[in-house]
N, C-alpha and C positions, 0 to 999 in steps of 0.2 A: 797580475799586476795591472793596475789601471794606467793607461796612457791617455793624455789629452789628444784631441785631433791634431794639434800642431806637432806634438811629439811624434805621433804616428806618421804624419806627412814628412817630417824631417828624416826619420829613419828610412822610409820608403825611397826618398830621393837619394840618400847616401848609399843605399843598396844598389842603385843604378850606376852611379859614378860620383867622384868628388865634385863638390860645388863650392863656389865662393859664398861668402856671407850675403852678398848682395843678391845673388841668384836665389839662395835659400829663402831670403826674406819674402820675395815675390811668391815662390812656390809653396812655402809653409804658411804664409798669411800672417807673418809676424814682423813687427818693426824691430824687435829685439831677439834676433835669432840666437845671440850669445846666451840669453837667459833660457831659452828652450833647450839648447845644447847642455847647459849647466844642469838643468833638471834631469836630463837623461843620464848624465855622468853620475849624478847622485843616486840614480836608480841602478847603477852598475855597468852601464855601457861605456866603453872606452871610445870616445870620438876624438880624433886628432886633428891638428891644424898644421899644414905645411905652408911655407912661404914660397911663392913662385915669382920669378922676375918677369916683368912685362913693361911695356910702354903705355903710359896713359894717353888720353886724347890729345895732349899737348906735346907728346913725344918725349916726356920725361920718364926715367926709370922709376918703377915702383915695385913693391913686393907685397901684393895683397895676400891675405890668408885664404887657404882653401881647406874646407873641412872634408875629412874622409874617415872611413872605418878601416882599421887595420884588418888584415886577413883573418886573424884569430878572433875577430869580433863579428864576422859576417853571419855565422850560424846563430850566434846569440841574438843578433839584431833581427834575423828572420823569425826566430822563435818569439821575440818580444812582440812584433807586429802581428804574427800569426795567432798567438795565444792571448794577446792582450784584449781586455775589455776597454773599448773606447769610451771615455767619459763624455757625455753630451756637453755641447758648448754652453748650455744655459745653466749648468751646475756650477755653483760657486765653491770651489775647493779650498780657497784660502781665506774665506771670510772677508774678501775685498769687494769693492764695488764691481758689479758685473761689467765686463769689457765688451765692446762691440767689435765687429770684424775689423774696424778701422783703427782700433786702439791696441796697445800692447803694454806690457810691464815696463816701468822705467828703471828697473834694476839693472845695474851694470855688472857684468861678469866677464 
């Protein structure tokens, strides 16, 4: 199975620990982490999101989402990144305009 570099990075970071969407955006190199997650779900990996309660910088309660891999998906995720062929970033898989590292898909999922 071919994984994009972003998909591979997302899996590798979730194998370490749960991450917020914001954290993953920086680590994965994507402005649209939801789309990267969606593509992995379509490839058969169950990635979940749980809401955690916390205070924002203004002291207001908020419940951001945190992505995580359920225990029964850890081995599957390890196999995906261990056995996957990473697609080079300059390959255009979707017949779309080539994206730079500063751009990402505008798809909302």
